[in-house]
C-alpha positions as CSV (number, residue, x, y, z in Angstrom):
1,M,101.0,88.3,40.0
2,Q,100.6,87.7,43.2
3,K,97.1,89.7,43.9
4,A,95.8,87.7,41.2
5,K,96.8,84.5,43.1
6,Q,95.0,85.9,46.0
7,A,91.9,86.6,43.8
8,E,91.9,83.2,42.4
9,R,92.1,82.0,46.1
10,K,89.2,83.7,47.4
11,H,86.5,82.6,45.5
12,R,86.0,79.5,43.7
13,H,83.5,77.4,42.2
14,K,82.1,74.6,44.3
15,H,79.8,71.6,43.4
16,L,77.9,70.5,46.5
17,V,74.8,68.5,47.3
18,L,73.1,70.0,50.2
19,D,69.3,69.6,51.7
20,Q,67.1,72.2,49.8
21,A,64.8,72.8,53.0
22,K,67.8,73.5,55.0
23,L,69.3,75.5,52.3
24,E,66.0,77.3,52.0
25,R,65.3,77.7,56.1
26,A,68.8,79.3,56.4
27,Q,68.3,81.5,53.8
28,K,65.3,83.0,55.1
29,V,66.9,83.0,59.1
30,L,70.1,84.9,57.1
31,G,67.7,87.2,55.6
32,A,70.0,86.5,51.8
33,R,68.9,87.1,48.6
34,T,70.5,84.4,47.1
35,E,72.2,80.7,48.2
36,T,75.5,81.5,47.5
37,E,74.8,84.6,49.7
38,T,73.2,82.0,52.5
39,I,76.2,79.9,52.4
40,D,78.7,82.5,52.8
41,R,76.6,84.5,55.7
42,A,76.5,81.1,57.5
43,L,80.5,80.2,57.5
44,E,80.5,84.2,58.4
45,R,78.7,83.3,61.6
46,V,80.7,79.7,62.5
47,I,84.1,81.6,61.8
48,N,82.9,84.6,64.2
49,E,81.2,82.3,66.5
50,D,84.7,80.4,66.9
51,E,86.8,83.3,67.3
52,K,84.2,84.5,70.2
53,N,84.4,80.9,71.9
54,R,88.3,81.0,71.4
55,R,88.4,84.8,73.2
56,A,85.8,83.9,76.2
57,W,87.8,80.9,77.1
58,A,91.1,82.7,76.7
59,A,89.5,85.2,79.5
60,H,88.4,82.4,81.2
61,E,91.7,80.9,81.8
62,R,93.4,84.1,82.5
63,F,91.0,84.8,85.6
64,V,91.3,81.1,86.8
65,R,95.3,81.8,86.2
66,E,95.0,85.0,88.0
67,A,93.1,84.2,91.0
68,I,95.0,81.2,91.4
69,R,98.1,83.1,91.6
70,D,96.2,85.8,93.8
71,H,95.2,83.2,96.1
72,V,91.1,84.0,95.5
73,E,88.6,81.5,96.7
74,I,86.7,80.1,93.6
75,D,83.4,78.6,94.4
76,D,83.3,76.0,92.1
77,A,80.0,74.8,91.7
78,L,80.1,72.3,88.9
79,G,83.5,70.7,89.8
80,R,85.2,71.7,86.9
81,L,88.5,73.4,88.1
82,K,91.7,71.8,88.5
83,R,93.4,71.7,91.9
84,G,96.9,72.0,92.3
C-alpha cells in the first residue's frame, strides 16, 4: 500500500501556463523530445545546480575555518571574509 502512495506522488498531472517560445528554446537546448521531458530535465538541472552550490559553499566554509584555525593568512582581495 505504501509503495502505491509513493508511486502516486512521483508523477502528477499539472496544468501550467508557460511561455511557448521559452519552452521550445529549452527543449532544443536540453535535447528533449517532448515538453514534459523538457520540464523534467530543466527541473533536474536546477536541483543539481543547487546541490553543487551547496557543496561548494560548504567546502569554502571548511577551508576558511581551517585556515583561521591554523593561522593561515588569507588575502581577501574582495573584502568578503569576516574578521574576528
